[in-house]
C-alpha positions as CSV (number, residue, x, y, z in Angstrom):
1,X,-30.6,-23.5,40.3
2,X,-31.8,-26.6,38.7
3,X,-29.4,-29.0,37.1
4,X,-31.5,-29.2,33.9
5,X,-31.4,-25.4,33.6
6,X,-27.6,-25.3,33.9
7,X,-27.3,-28.1,31.4
8,X,-29.6,-26.4,29.0
9,X,-27.6,-23.1,29.4
10,X,-24.3,-24.7,28.8
11,X,-25.6,-26.8,25.9
12,X,-26.9,-23.6,24.2
13,X,-23.6,-21.8,24.9
14,X,-21.6,-24.7,23.4
15,X,-23.9,-24.8,20.4
16,X,-23.5,-21.1,19.8
17,X,-19.7,-21.3,20.0
18,X,-19.6,-24.3,17.6
19,X,-21.8,-22.5,15.1
20,X,-19.6,-19.4,15.2
21,X,-16.5,-21.5,14.7
22,X,-18.1,-23.3,11.7
23,X,-19.2,-20.0,10.2
24,X,-15.6,-18.6,10.6
25,X,-14.2,-21.7,8.9
26,X,-16.7,-21.5,6.1
27,X,-15.8,-17.8,5.5
28,X,-12.1,-18.6,5.5
29,X,-12.6,-21.4,2.9
30,X,-14.8,-19.2,0.8
31,X,-12.2,-16.4,0.8
32,X,-9.3,-18.8,-0.1
33,X,-11.2,-20.5,-3.0
34,X,-10.1,-18.1,-5.7
35,X,-6.5,-17.7,-4.5
36,X,-3.6,-19.7,-5.7
37,X,-1.3,-21.0,-3.0
38,X,2.1,-19.5,-3.2
39,X,4.7,-22.2,-3.5
40,X,7.1,-22.6,-0.6
41,X,10.9,-21.9,-0.7
42,X,11.8,-25.6,-1.4
43,X,9.4,-25.8,-4.4
44,X,10.6,-22.5,-5.9
45,X,14.3,-23.6,-5.5
46,X,13.6,-27.0,-7.2
47,X,11.8,-25.2,-10.1
48,X,14.7,-22.8,-10.4
49,X,17.3,-25.6,-10.5
50,X,15.2,-27.4,-13.1
51,X,15.1,-24.4,-15.3
52,X,18.9,-24.0,-14.9
53,X,19.5,-27.6,-15.8
54,X,17.4,-27.4,-18.9
55,X,19.2,-24.2,-20.0
56,X,22.5,-25.9,-19.3
57,X,21.5,-29.0,-21.2
58,X,20.4,-27.0,-24.2
59,X,23.7,-25.1,-24.2
60,X,25.7,-28.3,-24.1
61,X,23.7,-29.8,-26.9
62,X,24.2,-26.7,-29.0
63,X,27.9,-26.8,-28.3
64,X,28.7,-30.5,-28.5
65,X,25.8,-32.7,-29.4
66,X,24.4,-31.3,-32.7
67,X,25.7,-30.8,-36.1
68,X,26.2,-27.2,-37.2
69,X,23.2,-27.0,-39.5
70,X,20.6,-28.8,-37.3
71,X,18.3,-26.4,-35.5
72,X,17.7,-26.9,-31.8
73,X,14.1,-27.7,-30.6
74,X,12.4,-24.7,-29.0
75,X,12.8,-24.3,-25.2
76,X,9.7,-25.1,-23.1
77,X,7.9,-22.2,-21.7
78,X,7.7,-21.9,-17.9
79,X,5.4,-19.7,-15.8
80,X,7.1,-16.7,-14.4
81,X,8.3,-16.9,-10.8
82,X,5.9,-15.4,-8.3
83,X,7.0,-11.9,-7.4
84,X,6.3,-10.5,-4.0
85,X,9.3,-11.5,-2.0
């Protein structure tokens, strides 16, 4: 076989595999566009600790830091924890 024919064959094969890999990557990105990424364990744990600290602080303010007739400010609303564990 000629060297140029081998080189042409391998260049075409490489080009085809590169195009297939790029198409696969494009399809993966397209499929992931509308999805929200699920937070990892560390992020969920920090969010839970934050909510507990806020609840604890509000309870302490209600018990010790406010006069009896002064209403407490409303609690902030948090998004629900993702289910699917």
